[in-house]
C-alpha positions as CSV (number, residue, x, y, z in Angstrom):
1,M,-57.1,-212.3,-44.3
2,R,-54.8,-209.8,-42.7
3,A,-54.0,-210.2,-38.9
4,L,-54.9,-207.3,-36.6
5,S,-52.1,-205.6,-34.9
6,T,-52.1,-205.6,-31.0
7,N,-53.3,-202.0,-30.9
8,N,-56.2,-202.6,-33.4
9,A,-57.2,-205.7,-31.4
10,A,-57.4,-203.7,-28.2
11,V,-59.5,-201.0,-29.8
12,T,-61.8,-203.6,-31.3
13,T,-62.3,-205.3,-28.0
14,F,-62.9,-201.9,-26.3
15,L,-65.6,-200.9,-28.9
16,F,-67.3,-204.3,-28.6
17,T,-67.4,-204.0,-24.8
18,A,-68.7,-200.4,-25.0
19,L,-71.5,-201.5,-27.4
20,L,-72.5,-204.3,-25.0
21,F,-72.6,-201.9,-22.1
22,C,-74.7,-199.3,-24.0
23,H,-77.2,-202.0,-25.0
24,A,-77.5,-203.3,-21.4
25,T,-78.0,-199.7,-20.1
26,M,-80.7,-198.9,-22.7
27,A,-82.6,-202.2,-22.0
28,A,-82.9,-201.3,-18.3
29,R,-84.8,-198.0,-18.6
30,P,-86.6,-197.1,-15.3
31,P,-90.4,-197.4,-15.3
32,S,-92.4,-194.2,-16.0
33,K,-94.4,-192.4,-13.3
34,A,-97.6,-193.7,-14.9
35,E,-96.4,-197.3,-14.9
36,C,-95.3,-196.9,-11.3
37,N,-98.7,-195.4,-10.3
38,A,-100.5,-198.4,-12.0
39,A,-98.3,-200.8,-10.1
40,L,-98.7,-199.1,-6.7
41,Q,-100.9,-201.1,-4.3
42,A,-102.4,-200.2,-0.9
43,A,-104.4,-202.3,1.5
44,L,-106.3,-201.1,4.6
45,V,-105.1,-203.0,7.7
46,T,-106.8,-201.2,10.5
47,N,-109.6,-198.6,10.5
48,L,-109.3,-195.3,12.4
49,N,-111.2,-195.8,15.7
50,F,-111.7,-193.1,18.3
51,G,-113.1,-195.4,21.0
52,D,-116.0,-194.8,23.4
53,Y,-116.6,-191.6,25.3
54,E,-119.3,-189.6,27.0
55,G,-120.1,-186.4,25.1
56,A,-121.7,-184.5,28.0
57,V,-119.5,-181.5,27.2
58,A,-118.1,-180.3,23.9
59,G,-114.5,-181.3,23.1
60,T,-112.0,-183.0,20.9
61,I,-110.7,-186.5,20.8
62,T,-107.5,-187.0,18.9
63,V,-105.9,-190.3,17.8
64,D,-102.4,-189.9,16.7
65,T,-100.6,-191.9,14.0
66,A,-99.3,-194.3,16.7
67,G,-102.8,-195.0,17.9
68,A,-102.6,-193.0,21.2
69,R,-105.8,-191.2,22.2
70,T,-106.0,-187.8,24.0
71,T,-109.0,-185.6,24.7
72,T,-110.1,-182.2,25.7
73,G,-113.6,-182.2,27.2
74,P,-115.3,-185.6,26.7
75,L,-114.7,-188.3,29.3
76,L,-113.0,-191.4,27.8
77,A,-114.8,-194.6,28.3
78,G,-112.6,-197.2,26.6
79,G,-113.5,-199.1,23.4
80,T,-111.2,-199.8,20.5
81,V,-108.7,-197.1,19.7
82,S,-106.5,-197.2,16.7
83,A,-104.9,-195.2,13.9
84,A,-105.8,-196.1,10.4
85,A,-103.1,-198.3,8.9
86,Y,-102.3,-199.2,5.3
87,D,-99.7,-201.5,3.8
88,V,-98.3,-199.9,0.6
89,W,-96.2,-201.8,-2.0
90,T,-95.3,-201.9,-5.7
91,T,-95.5,-204.8,-8.1
92,L,-93.0,-203.3,-10.6
93,D,-89.2,-203.4,-10.2
94,G,-87.7,-199.9,-10.3
95,C,-90.7,-198.1,-8.8
96,E,-89.4,-198.5,-5.2
97,K,-86.9,-195.7,-6.2
98,R,-89.6,-193.2,-6.8
99,N,-91.1,-191.0,-4.0
100,I,-94.6,-191.7,-2.8
101,T,-96.9,-188.9,-1.7
102,V,-99.7,-189.6,0.8
103,T,-102.8,-187.4,0.6
104,V,-105.2,-187.4,3.5
105,P,-108.6,-185.5,3.7
106,G,-108.9,-182.1,5.2
107,T,-112.2,-183.0,6.9
108,A,-114.7,-185.8,7.1
109,T,-118.2,-186.0,8.6
110,L,-119.0,-189.0,10.7
111,T,-122.7,-190.0,10.7
112,G,-124.7,-192.0,13.2
113,P,-127.3,-190.9,15.7
114,A,-126.1,-187.4,14.8
115,S,-123.0,-186.1,13.0
116,M,-119.5,-185.1,14.1
117,A,-116.6,-183.6,12.2
118,A,-113.2,-185.1,12.0
119,N,-110.3,-182.9,10.9
120,N,-106.5,-182.4,11.4
121,F,-105.7,-185.6,9.7
122,T,-102.0,-186.6,10.2
123,K,-99.9,-189.3,8.5
124,N,-96.8,-191.2,9.2
125,P,-94.5,-191.0,7.4
126,A,-95.3,-187.3,7.4
127,G,-93.6,-186.5,4.1
128,K,-92.8,-188.3,0.9
129,F,-91.3,-191.8,1.3
130,K,-89.8,-194.6,-0.8
131,L,-90.5,-198.2,-0.7
132,T,-87.6,-200.6,0.3
133,A,-88.1,-203.2,-2.5
134,P,-90.7,-204.5,-4.9
135,A,-93.4,-206.6,-3.2
136,V,-92.2,-205.4,0.3
137,A,-94.9,-203.5,2.1
138,T,-94.4,-200.2,4.0
139,R,-96.9,-199.4,6.8
140,V,-98.5,-196.0,6.6
141,T,-100.7,-194.8,9.5
142,V,-103.2,-192.0,9.7
143,G,-104.7,-190.2,12.7
144,A,-107.2,-187.4,13.1
145,S,-109.2,-185.3,15.6
146,L,-112.9,-185.8,16.3
147,N,-115.0,-182.8,17.4
148,S,-118.0,-183.5,19.6
149,T,-120.7,-181.0,20.7
150,A,-122.1,-180.8,24.2
151,G,-124.7,-183.5,24.7
152,Q,-123.5,-185.4,21.6
153,T,-125.9,-188.4,21.1
154,D,-124.4,-191.7,22.1
155,G,-124.0,-194.5,19.5
156,P,-121.8,-195.6,16.7
157,Y,-120.5,-193.0,14.3
158,T,-118.8,-194.0,11.0
159,T,-117.5,-192.5,7.8
160,A,-115.5,-193.6,4.8
161,F,-112.6,-191.3,3.9
162,T,-110.0,-191.5,1.1
163,V,-106.3,-191.8,1.5
164,D,-104.5,-191.4,-1.8
165,F,-101.0,-192.9,-2.5
166,S,-99.2,-191.7,-5.7
167,H,-95.8,-191.3,-7.2
């Protein structure tokens, strides 16, 4: 067996190191968009609540993404007021590096003793966002405006609406 010269030994070591590095890099491919969407989780924490009010006159009640309520027209009468809140997380390493888009409805119709339209849905964060780490939830909040007519019938009004989270 012939001994390697010092230069050949250095080249051999370098090639071996480069091959190991390439193998490690290839093994750690980032997850695909489809894999990340499948691993994306969201849980409703709080429903969107406009509270109680008297609808003697037409107007708009708005709950912003922080849960603050303002009105034009109806008199506020208390009740529970909150923005909708969702916890969003991923179960797959690498997906936290991908942007998440939140899609809210354009309008929704609340039903009860009569009906009312909700619109101007807003979200926080307003644009795309990234998660901080796998299995660590990020809170997303949603607000909207509720439009009442003059003499709106008193009572509870509800609707289900969809908020979509995707990569």
